[in-house]
C-alpha positions in Angstrom: 40.3 31.9 -44.5 39.9 35.3 -43.3 37.3 36.7 -45.5 35.6 33.6 -44.7 35.2 34.4 -40.8 34.7 37.9 -41.6 31.4 37.0 -43.6 30.0 34.4 -40.7 30.2 37.3 -38.2 28.9 39.6 -39.9 26.4 36.8 -40.9 25.7 36.1 -37.5 25.8 39.7 -36.2 22.9 40.0 -38.9 19.4 40.9 -36.5 17.6 38.4 -39.1 19.7 36.1 -39.2 19.6 35.7 -34.5 16.0 35.8 -35.5 15.6 32.9 -37.8 18.1 31.1 -36.0 16.1 31.3 -32.5 12.9 30.3 -34.3 14.8 27.4 -35.5 16.6 26.4 -32.2 13.2 26.6 -30.3 11.5 24.6 -33.3 14.2 22.1 -32.5 13.8 22.4 -28.7 10.3 21.7 -29.1 10.3 19.0 -31.4 12.4 17.1 -29.2 10.2 17.8 -26.2 7.2 16.6 -27.6 8.8 13.8 -29.0 9.8 13.0 -25.4 6.6 13.4 -23.9 4.9 11.1 -26.4 7.3 8.4 -26.3 6.9 8.6 -22.6 3.3 8.9 -22.7 3.6 5.9 -24.7 5.7 3.3 -23.1 4.1 0.3 -21.6 4.8 -2.4 -19.3 3.8 -5.6 -18.7 2.0 -6.1 -15.1 -0.1 -8.8 -13.5 -3.0 -8.9 -12.2 -5.9 -10.8 -10.4 -8.7 -12.5 -12.5 -11.3 -12.7 -9.4 -12.0 -11.1 -6.2 -9.3 -12.4 -3.9 -10.2 -12.2 0.4 -7.7 -11.5 2.6 -5.5 -14.3 4.2 -5.4 -16.2 0.7 -2.9 -17.9 -1.0 -2.6 -17.0 -4.8 -2.5 -19.4 -7.2 -1.6 -19.6 -10.8 -4.8 -19.8 -12.5 -5.7 -16.6 -10.0 -3.2 -14.6 -12.0 -3.3 -13.0 -15.6 -0.9 -10.8 -17.4 -1.8 -7.2 -18.4 -0.4 -4.5 -20.5 -0.3 -0.6 -19.1 1.1 2.4 -19.0 4.6 2.8 -17.3 3.4 6.0 -15.6 1.5 4.1 -13.4 4.4 2.7 -11.9 5.2 6.7 -10.3 1.5 6.1 -8.9 1.1 2.7 -7.8 4.7 1.2 -6.0 5.5 -2.4 -6.1 3.5 -3.4 -9.3 4.3 -7.4 -9.8 6.1 -7.3 -13.1 7.5 -10.6 -12.3 6.0 -13.7 -10.8 9.6 -14.7 -8.5 8.4 -11.3 -6.7 5.8 -13.1 -4.9 6.9 -16.4 -4.4 9.4 -17.5 -1.9 12.5 -19.6 -1.6 10.2 -22.8 -2.2 8.3 -21.5 -4.8 5.3 -21.0 -3.2 2.9 -18.1 -3.9 2.0 -15.2 -1.3 -1.1 -14.9 0.5 -2.9 -11.7 0.3 -2.1 -9.8 3.6 -4.5 -10.0 6.5 -5.5 -6.5 6.1 -6.2 -6.2 2.0 -8.1 -8.1 0.2 -7.9 -7.6 -3.8 -11.4 -7.0 -6.3 -11.5 -8.4 -9.6 -8.9 -7.0 -12.3 -6.9 -5.4 -9.0 -3.2 -5.1 -10.2 -0.5 -7.4 -8.1 1.3 -5.3 -5.7 3.9 -6.3 -3.4 2.8 -4.3 -0.6 -0.6 -6.2 -0.5 0.9 -10.0 -0.7 3.1 -11.7 2.1 5.0 -14.9 2.3 3.6 -17.6 4.5 6.6 -17.9 6.3 6.1 -13.8 7.7 2.5 -13.7 8.1 1.7 -12.2 10.9 -1.4 -14.6 12.3 0.3 -17.7 10.6 0.8 -18.6 14.7 -2.8 -18.4 15.5 -3.8 -21.0 13.2 -1.6 -23.6 14.8 -3.8 -23.4 18.3 -7.0 -24.3 16.5 -8.7 -27.8 17.0 -10.1 -29.5 14.3 -13.2 -27.9 13.2 -12.1 -24.5 14.8 -11.7 -21.5 12.9 -10.5 -17.9 14.3 -12.7 -14.6 14.4 -11.2 -11.0 15.3 -13.6 -8.9 17.8 -13.2 -5.2 17.6 -11.2 -3.7 21.1 -9.8 -1.3 22.7 -8.2 -0.8 25.9 -11.7 -0.2 27.7 -12.9 -3.2 26.5 -10.0 -5.9 26.7 -9.7 -4.4 30.4 -6.6 -2.6 30.1 -5.2 -5.1 27.8 -5.6 -7.6 30.4 -6.8 -10.3 28.3 -4.4 -12.9 27.0 -4.6 -16.3 25.3 -6.0 -19.0 26.8 -8.6 -16.9 28.7 -12.0 -18.0 28.6 -14.6 -15.1 27.5 -18.1 -14.9 27.1 -18.8 -13.2 23.8 -22.1 -10.6 24.3 -24.2 -8.2 22.2 -24.8 -4.6 22.7 -27.4 -2.7 19.9 -30.3 -1.8 19.7 -33.7 -4.1 18.7 -36.1 -2.8 16.0 -38.3 -0.5 18.6 -34.6 1.5 19.1 -34.6 -0.2 22.9 -31.1 -1.0 24.0 -29.9 -4.9 23.5 -27.0 -6.1 26.4 -27.3 -9.7 26.0 -25.3 -13.2 26.7 -24.5 -14.2 22.9 -21.9 -16.9 22.9 -20.7 -18.6 26.7 -17.0 -20.2 27.1 -15.0 -19.3 24.0 -11.0 -19.2 23.9 -9.2 -16.9 23.6 -6.4 -17.4 20.8 -4.6 -13.9 21.1 -5.1 -9.9 21.7 -3.2 -8.1 18.6 -2.7 -4.4 17.2 -3.1 -2.9 13.8 0.1 -4.8 12.9 -1.0 -8.6 14.3 1.6 -8.0 16.9 0.6 -9.3 20.4 -0.4 -6.7 22.6 -1.6 -8.6 25.3 -0.3 -7.8 29.0 1.3 -4.6 27.6 0.7 -1.6 29.2 2.1 0.5 26.2 -0.1 -1.8 23.6 -2.8 -0.7 21.3 -5.1 -3.5 21.2 -7.2 -3.7 17.9 -8.5 -6.8 17.8 -8.9 -10.2 20.1 -8.8 -13.4 18.4 -10.9 -16.3 19.4 -11.3 -19.8 18.1 -14.9 -20.5 17.7 -17.1 -23.1 15.2 -17.6 -22.2 11.7 -21.5 -21.6 12.6 -20.5 -19.2 15.2 -18.4 -17.6 13.0 -21.1 -17.0 10.4 -23.4 -15.8 13.2 -20.7 -13.2 14.6 -19.7 -12.1 11.5 -23.8 -11.4 10.1 -24.3 -9.7 13.8 -21.3 -7.2 12.7 -23.3 -6.3 9.1 -26.5 -5.7 11.2 -26.3 -1.7 10.8 -30.3 -1.3 11.6 -29.4 -2.8 14.9 -26.1 -1.3 15.7 -24.9 -4.4 16.9 -21.6 -4.4 18.5 -19.5 -7.6 20.0 -18.0 -7.2 23.9 -15.9 -9.6 25.5 -16.2 -10.3 28.8 -13.8 -12.5 30.8 -15.0 -15.8 32.7 -14.1 -16.4 36.4 -12.2 -19.5 35.0 -9.9 -20.1 32.8 -10.4 -22.1 29.5 -11.7 -25.8 29.6 -10.8 -27.6 26.6 -13.6 -30.3 28.1 -16.4 -27.3 28.0 -16.9 -26.4 24.7 -18.5 -23.0 23.6 -22.2 -23.0 23.3 -24.5 -20.1 21.7 -26.5 -19.5 25.1 -29.1 -17.0 23.7 -31.7 -18.3 20.9 -33.8 -15.0 20.7 -30.4 -13.2 19.7 -29.6 -16.0 17.2 -33.1 -16.0 15.6 -32.9 -12.2 15.2 -29.8 -12.6 13.5 -31.0 -15.5 11.0 -34.2 -13.7 10.4 -32.3 -10.6 9.2 -29.9 -12.8 6.8 -29.6 -15.5 4.2 -27.5 -18.3 3.8 -26.4 -20.2 0.5 
């Protein structure tokens, strides 16, 4: 036994032996590390995606969703990837909605950060105040255009257009009259109306589908630099007095520079 121990000590004390063992150990470490990296790089996970583009405030349905396999490393880059449909369904089994400030492009991977249950939709309350044939439209505002956050739900406003014509001349004109304000909200859709410390982002109004289309087209007319400006009316909104377009020149300008299908 003693001779065996002595022989082992002499073997291990030999410089060539130490070198060989070091090389072997290094090879083992490299092999294990390589295998780990290879296995990590090829590990996959099954996630859900949307087959077609889905706009904001749209509820997902089964036929909109597909399943695909991606590299597991994506979960470190994209948080909240949906791996199980239970992640995007409420207690009743209804699918979540795309959040108001998001839209999903075709093929986009589903993430819980982009989706929200109907019960938690920040703008759900807005739709409860609409009459038949109305829809909501949001106008970009700030403290100045809301007159220091003094515009509130129930107010009546006129919508003015500010921009430039083909000759570069400044346009400031009333476009739509007697529009009902639903709410004024910040970038999280929390009501800011009447709050001195609030930071208004959107003024939410109720309009007809035709008015919505015209207003939206106006915001896309970059050549004219159109900006929508709310102006509070002296009187409160009257349900019996419907909103109406009062400037055919602006309407014709919008329609002449856009098309509909």
